[in-house]
N, C-alpha and C positions, 0 to 999 in steps of 0.2 A: 504493499500500500503505499503510494507516494503522494506527497502534498508540499504545497509551498511553505506552509506554516503549521507547526505542531504546537498545540496548547497543552501543557501538562498540568493538570488539576481543573477541577470542574466546580470550584466554589464560586462565590460572587465575583471575584477577580477574573478568574478564567472564563466564566461565561459571558461576562461584560466585554472582555477583550475579543472573544470569538465573534460576538455580534457586531462589534465596531469593524472588524476585519471583514466580515461578510458584507456590511454595507459598502466597503471600499472595493468589492468585487473578488476578494479572496475566498478561498474554499477550505478553512482551517479544519483540521481534525483535533477534537478535544479528546483527551485520555484522562480518566480519573473516576474515583468512586466517591459518592456522597458520604458525609460523615455520619456516624451512628450515634453520636453523643446527644442525649436529650438536654441541651443547653438553651437557655433562653437568653435573647439579647434584645436590647432597646435600640430602636432605629429613629433617626430624625426625619424631618419633613424632606431634607435634602437627598437622603437615600431613596424615599419614595419618588422623588422627581426623576431620579437616575433610573429607576425601575421602569417607569413609565416611558422614558426616552428609549429604552432598550426593548419595549414591548413585551416585558416580562408579566403578562397578564395572570398566569397561574401563580406566579410568585407573589404578587401583590395581594392574591387572595389568602394567602397564609398569614398576613399581618392583621394584628388587631386593630380596632379603633384607637385613637390616642388615649393614653392614660396619664393622670397627673403624676409629676415627679416631686419627691420631697427630699431635702437634704438636712441631714442631722450632723452639722460640722462645727467643731470648735464651740460646742454647747449651744449653737443656735439651730432652730428648726425653722426652715423657710420652704416655700413653694418655689420651684425652678423650672417653669415651662412644662412641656409634655413629650411623650415619645410613644411609638408604636412598638408592641411586643411581638416577638416571633419566636417559635421553636425551630432551632436550626436544622433539625432532622427534616421537618416538613419544608422548610425554606429551600434547603439544598436539593431536595427531591423535586420540588417545584421548578427550580432552575433547569434541571435536566429535561422536564416536560417542555419548557419554553424553548430550550434549544432544538428539541426535536420538531416542535411546531414550525419553527422558523427554518427548518431543513438543514441545520448544522449537525455534522457528523459527530456523534459522541461514542466513544468505545468505554463500556463499563470494565475497567480493569487498572492494573498498576504497571507502571513502566519499569523495565529491567534492562540492564546493559546499555545505558544511554551514553553515547559517545559521538564526538565530532571528528571526521576525518575526510580529507580530500573535498572540502567544501560541502559536506553533507552530514546531517544528524541521522543516526541510525539508532534503533531500539527495538525491543520487543515489548508488546502489550500483552501481559498475562491477564486474560479476560475472566469474568466472574464465573463462567461455565468450564473453566479449566483449559480452554484452548488458548494458543498464543497467536499473535498477529505481528509480523515484521512491518515496521514502519520506517520511511526514510523522508527527511524534510530539509528544506533550505534554510529554514529560520525556526528558532525555539523560542516559545513563550513559556517561562517558568512561573507557574501559578500554584505551586505545591505548598504554600503557606510556610508556617514554621517548620514544617517537615522537610523542606528543601535543604540539601546540604549547603552550608555556608562557605563562601570563599575562604582561603587561608589567610589572606591579607586584606587590609582596608576596612575590616569590619568594626563596628562600634557597638559595644554593649552598655546597657545602663545596669542598675542594681539587679542582681538576680531575683526574681519573683516568681510566685506561683499563685494560681487562682484555683482554690478548691471549690466544689459546688455538691448540692444536694437538692433534689426535689422533694416536696412535702405535700401530703393531703391535708387541706385546710377546709374550713367552712366557706361556702361561696359567699359572694358579696361584691363591694365596689374594688375594681382593679386599681392597682397603684404600683409605682416603683419608689424606693427609698435607698439612699446612701448614707451610711453612718460609718463612724470611726471608733476604733479601740486602740489600745497601747500596740497591739501586734500587727495592725494592718486596718483595713477598710472593708465594709460589707455592702453588698448590693443585693436588694431584695426585689422580685418581681412577682407580684400577684395577678393572675389573669382573670381573677373574678369568677372563675368557673370551678374553683376547687383546687388549683395547683399553685403552690408557693415555691418559686425558685430562689435559693440562697446561694450567695457566692462570697467567699472570703478571699481577699487578696493579700498575701503576706510574704515574707522573706522565704526564699527556697529553702533555707536551712532552718526553717521554723521547727521548734521541738513540741508544737501544739498537737502533732500528729505524727505517728511513725508508720503508718500504713493507711491505705485507703478506708479500711474499717474504722479507723479513728475519726474520719472526717465529720460524719454527722454530729458526733458529741462535741468536737471542737467547735463546730458552727454554732451549736446550741450555747456553748459557753461564751462565745463571742457576742452573740445575739443579747445574752443577759449582761454582759459587761457594757454593751452600748446602750443598754436600757430599752431595747426594741421589743415590744410586746403589743400585740393587738388582739381584741377579743376572739377573732376568728382563728388565732394561732392556738387556742386552747386545745389540748390533746392532739395536736398535730403529729401525723406519723410519716416516717420516710417512704418515698416511693421510688423504685428503681435503685440502681447503684450510684454510689457517690463517685466523683471523679476529679480529676486535676489536669490542668493545662498551664503551659508556661505563659507568663505574661511579662517577661523580662523585655525592656525596649531594646530592639535590635535594629541596626542599619547595616545591610549586607556590605555596603561600600562599593562593590563591583556591580552595579545594578544593570548595566548594559555593556555589550560588547558587539563586535562586528556581526555576530550571528546569533545573539541570544540577547533577550530582555527579561528581567525579573520584575514581577508585578505583584501588588498586594503584600501580604506578610511575607512572601519570599524576598521581597526588596526592602521592605521597611515595616517593622511591626512595633507600633508605639505602645507605651503603657496605657492600659484601658482607662486610666483616670483622665488622660489627656482628650479623650474623644472616642467616638464610634470606630471601632476597628473595621466594620464593614464599610463605613463611610470613606475611610482612608484607602481601603483595598479598592473601592470603586473609582476613586480619585486617580490612581495611578493606571487603573485598567482603561478608563476613558481616553487617556491621552496616548496610551501605548499604540494604538492602531495608527495614528498619524506619525508617530515616530517611526514605526516599522515601515510604513508606506514610503516615507521619505528615504530612508535608507536603501529599500530595495529599487525604488523607481527613479530616485535622483541621487545617485552615489556621490555627486559633487557636493551635496549638502548633508552628507551623512555624519560628518564630524559635528556640524551645527546641531543636528538632531540629537546626537548622543549627549553632547555637552548640555543641551537644554533639559534633557530628561534627567541626567545626572545632578545637575545643579538644583533643579526643582525639588527633587526628592531629598536632597541633603538638606535643603532649607527648611522643608516640611518637618524633617525628623528633628532638627534642632529647635524649631519653633514649638512643635508639640512637646518636646522635652521641657522647654522652659515653662510651657503652659502647666504641665504636670507639676513641676518644681514649685510653682507659684501656689497651686492648689494645696500641695503638702505643706508649704509655709504658712498658710491660712489656719492650719490646725496647730494651735500652740499648746494644747494640754500634755502632749506626749513628746516635748523636745528632747528629753533624755533617752527615749526608747531607740534602739538601733534602727528599726524599720524606718522611723520618721526622719531621724537625723541623716541617714544615707541619702534619702530621696529628696530632702530639702536643699541639698547641695549639687544635685546633678540636673543638667549636664555641665553647668558653669555658673558663674554669677552675673552673667550679662543679663541686662533688662530685656524683657519682652517687648519687642517693638510694637508701638501701638498707634503711632501717628500716621495719618493718610495725607498729610500735607506733602505736596509734590516737591521733591528737592532736586529733580533733574529730569531732563528728557534725553532719552537715548535710543539707539537702534538696537533691539533685543529680539531673540527668537520667540515666537508665539505659536499657538495652534491656530491654523487658518484653513478650516475645513479638514480635508484629509492630509494636510501638509504641515511641516515645520518651516516657518519663513520669518525673515527679519521684518520687523515693523517698528514705527516710531512709537514708543511707550512712554507712560509717565512712571517715574520712579519714585517710590515712597519708602519710609522706614518699614512699614508694614508689608510692603510688596517689593523687595529690592530687585526682583526679576522683572518688574514692570508690569503696568495694566495697560492693555491695549483696548478692551472693549468692556462697558459696563452696560448691561441689558441690551446688548447687540448695538450699542451706540459707541462712536469713537471716545474713548475716555478723555482724551486731551480736549476735545471740542466740548465735552460736557462739563469739564472743569472750568473752561475758560468762559462758559456761559453763565457760571454761577455768580 
């Protein structure tokens, strides 16, 4: 089986990139299996907009209506906008249905023996039915998330973190999400209103609060009590399914793009979940990847421009998200002496988060223009050092000058 572009991984990033490539006339092959973890995530309105843009109709149906968010941070209880809840198992399975409906080839399997030689990527796809399929491709999109092997050089890691989780059966009622803190980390609760409460504790990877997965439910209950989190519907709640754990260490792979390969989603950059939605950031890189790839393949004279644009954009996003997370950690002053909080209050650096949108310069910079990476005149601000070309599909400089 031969293809121009092979997409390895079929989560939000891989599916979004495949759709974008198909819109540009390519016929990508997607190889991957949907996850089987019963994890709940909260998605912003920006994620919903991207799903609509990609015509992911089945995926959109897996999302809940918006639910209120509450924050129990630094001793203050406040309402902080809303989000939609989704079970990642249902979400990822729906993505595959949407790919199939749009005529994009998906192989349900895992990649083996992936290598690049003589200008071609080759590998075997071990399919769910036990058969194997040989595949060759000119270009590789690595969307394997945190499971993707990291380059040996250039990578950046933040404090080692793990997020452990457990689902619980509770009384039905109004849905909500809550974030709260304890000395050992922070908790995120998501109640779907239909009798399921998802609880997640993000803590240091070397935490002594649990020695095995079997210890996770009790560890979470202890931290809920420490945070003073209790609602009437949580009376007599019982665990549902198996507990789990997933890495939440901030990681930037460094080598996010080469001549014949691009890393997207968590395979390129995985932020601290406190910094923002991992799904949104995965979609962010996946949305621009098709234009980058198209420029590299069809306009080789602009390939260096496209690669530099992508590399610089993700590097800036990673640092910005790291500083956002750092500032959130610094807002919690009750646990200053606790190792978890002390380490994260100082990473990645002490540089202030850029917030000004005042234009400080006008330059020629690379931007996404349709299916291409091209140089355009952009407005440079502290918040957007790569430049702003368009705002609501209008020329940013013209809009600024009209104010």
